[in-house]
N, C-alpha and C positions, 0 to 999 in steps of 0.2 A: 680807310673805311672802318667804322666801328662795328662791333659785333654784339652790342648790348650786354646783357648779363652773362653771355657765354664767351666773352673775350677772355683769353687765357695766356699764360706765360709759356712761350715756346720752350720745349725741352728736347735736346738732341738725342736723349736716350730712346725716344720714340722711333728712331730710324731702325732700331734693331729689335723691336718687340716681336713676340710670337703670338699668333692669332689662332684661336681654336675654331675649327670648322668641322662639324659632324664627327667629333671624336679624335681629330688629328690636329697637331700644332704645326703651323706654317710660318716661315719668315714673312715679314710684311710684304715684300715684293712678290711673293708667291701665293699670297692669300687671295684666292679668286673664287668666284662662283660662275656657273654657266650662264650664257645669254638666254638660255631656256628656263632659267629659274623664275618662279612666280613673282618674286620680289622685284627682279629686274624688269620683267615684262609688264607687270600690273601694279606693283606696290602692294601685293597681296601678302600681308603678314602683320605681326605685332612686335613691339620692341620695348625695352626699358633702358633708362640711363641709371647707373648705380655709382654711388660714391663709396670709396674705401678709406677707412681710417685705421691706421696701425694694423693693417692686414685683415680687418673685419669689414664686411660689406654692411653699411648702415641700412637699417629698416628693410632687410632683404625679404622678410615674410610679407610685408605689405606690397613690395614690388612684385613678388611672385604671385600673390593673390590677383593683382591687376593683370599680369601677363596671362595667367591661365584662364581667368575670366574672359579676357579678350579673345583668346584662342577658341574657347568654347563658343563664344558668341558668333564667330565666323566659321564654326564647324571645322576647325583645324586641329588635328592631333599633333602635339609637339613631338611625340615619340619618346619623351623622357619624363620620368617621374620628377617631382620636385626635389627629391633627395639626389637623384642622378644629376640633375641640372645644377644643383648647389655644389655637388662634388666637382663638376666640370668647371664651374666658376673659380673655385679655390685652386683647382689644379692649374688653371691658366695663370692665376696670380703667382703661384709658387714657381711655375716655369719661367716667369719673367722677373723673379726676385722682388716681387711687390708685396712682401709680407710684413714690412716694417714701415714706419713713418707715415707721411701724409701725401696728398697730391696725386692720388690715383683715381681715375674715372673709367668705368666700364660701359661700353655700349653692347647690350645683349639684343640680338636680332633673330627673329624666327620668321621664315617664310613658308608658304605651303609646299615648296619643293619644285622639282623639275616638271616641266610640261612636255607632252609629246609634240605639241605645236603651239605657236604663240596665239593663245585664245583664252578668254576669261573663265570659261566653265571649269570649276574645280575637278570635274570628272575626267579631264584630260591630264590631270597630274599623274605622273608615272613613278614617283619615288617618294620617300619619306620627307618630312619637313627638313628644311635647311636651317641649321642652328649655328650662329656665328657669335663669338665672344671676342670683342676688341678691347683690350686693356691699354690704357695710355697713362703716361705721366702727365697729368693735366691739372694745373692749379689756376683758379680764377685770378685775374689781375687784382692785386691788393686794393687798387683804387675803386674797384667795383663796389666794395662794401661801404665806401665812405662818400664817393662822389655820385651825385644823382644822375640817373638816366633821363634822357629826353624821349618822350613818347609822342606819337602822332596817331590820331584816330583815323582809321582807314575806312573805305566804303565796304570792304569785304566783311561779311557778317559771319558769326558763328551760327550755323543753321539748325533747323529742326531735326530731331533724331530720325524722322522718317525719310530724310534725304541722305544724311550720313551722320550717324550717331557720334557726337563729340566725346562720348565716354570711351570710345575705342581709341587706344593708343596705337593706331595703325601706321603702316608705312606710307599710306596715301595721305600726304600732308599738303596737297596743292593749295587748299584754301589758306593755310597758314603761310605758305611760301609766297603766294601772291600778295598777302597782307604785308609780309616782311619786305617784299620788293617795293611796294608803295611807300612804306615808311622810310626805307633807305633812300629812295629817290627824293623824299621830302627832307632828307638830312637828319632824320631821327635815328635813335638807337634801336627802337623796337616799336611794333605796331600795337595800338590799343584797339581792340575789336568789340563791337557791340553785339547784342543778341538780336533775334529777329524782331523784337518789340522796341528796339532803340535804347535799351538799358545797357550800362557798362557791363561787359562780360569778363574778358580776359585779354592777355597779350598773345602774340603769335607763338611764343615759345615759353612763356612764363605765366603765372597767375598774378592777378592784380588786386591790391588792397589800398584803401585810403584810411586816414585817421582824421576824425572830426570830433573836437571837444572831448578828447580822451577816449573816444570809442573807435574800435577797429571795424571797418566794413569791408566785405567782399561780396561778390555776386551770389545769387542763389545757388549757383553751381549747376543749374539745369542745362546749360548749354556749353559746358566746358569739361575737360578731362578731370577725372577724380584725382587731383594732384596729391602726391604723397606729402610734399613739403607744405602745400596749402593746408591739408588736413592737420598736420602737426602744429602749424602756427595757430590754427583755431583751438586745438587742444591746449597749447601753451598759454594762450590768452585766458581760457576758462580756468585753468589750474592756478594762474597768477591773479585771478580776480579782475582781469581787464575785460570790460564789456566788449563783446565781439558779436557781430551780426552778419548772417548770410541773407542778403536782401537785394531787392531791386533799387538801383539808384541811377541818376542821370549824369551826363557830362557836366551839367551845371554844378551838381554837388561835388563831382570830382575836382573841377576847377577851383572850388572854394575850400578844398581840404587843407588841413594844417600840415599833413604829411601824406606821402604815398610811397608804396614800395611794391616790388615784385618778388615772387618766390619761385624756386626751382631746385631740383636736386643738385645741379652743378654748383651754383653760386650761393645757395641758401637764400638769404634775404638781401636784396639790393635796393637802395633808396631811389626814388624818382624825384627829379628836380623840376621838371616842367612837363606839361601836357598841352600840345597844340599851341605852344608859345606862351602859355600862361605859367608864370612862376608858381611853384607849389612850396618848395622848401629848398633852401640852399644847402646842398649836401645831405648829411645824415641828421635827422631830427631825433629828439629824445625817445620817442616811442620805438622807432626803428632800432636805435642803439640798444634799448632794453630787450627787444625781441631777438635781436641778433645774439645777445648774451645768453638768453634763455635757450635759444636753439643750439648754441654751442655746448651748453651744459647738457642738453638732452642727448646730443650726439655722443658726448664723452661717456655718458651713462650707458648708452646703447652699445658702444663699441669697446667697452672696458673688457679687457681679456680676463 
């Protein structure tokens, strides 16, 4: 079974990682939260995925901006300042000996905390937020950067913000999960999702771009998460003089693209080879290769000690 852009190289060191939970470090097998935790009961919380390069968390300010904005939107107090949370992240890396080299990924998760009873109302929360930091030795499979992913357009849509705002990087991801299931059952690597109007929007766990006649297109962003890597790719295109557009486009235009790719914090940029059985590009095309190089250079500048 493939895992799309999130397929990774297994690392035995992860068996002995230490995980940060509310100020304490625990061995992997002892890192637990209560069955009364808001995240377990309801998926009530926000999270971030972070990449570490040579001991430095890439684009941390942007990730924390999104995390704290999401927490504010759902009226949740993280209980930690940005400075304290940053200190906790680096304390966890240090405790795991992850201060050098490459291949470290962090999942930072925050839930509303303990409930007095299993019920959705935030007013029955009886404790502070639950903050969990899971660092792993986790490297994308090398072939992800060069071999194209196969996408399948699913019936599950990215919805209107008055139903569930897609700008929230919430723990509640059932729409993305059902999209992922449908794509997997169809034999694809990842799901391509449309917006409520039928325009191409995003994938279930990554953002989607196409290349047409030297131009880079992505969705308007109205119905998808404010992706950190997505935003960086748009910036890189503009800085390099590559025409880039956030716009509505249809599956017909995606099927006729010269290249396509997805973006995400874990794998960066990964090419797409087919959509719904239509061949797009065999492996990595010239635009994807150029953007991958520009992105690598940007990370190197960002994480230079």
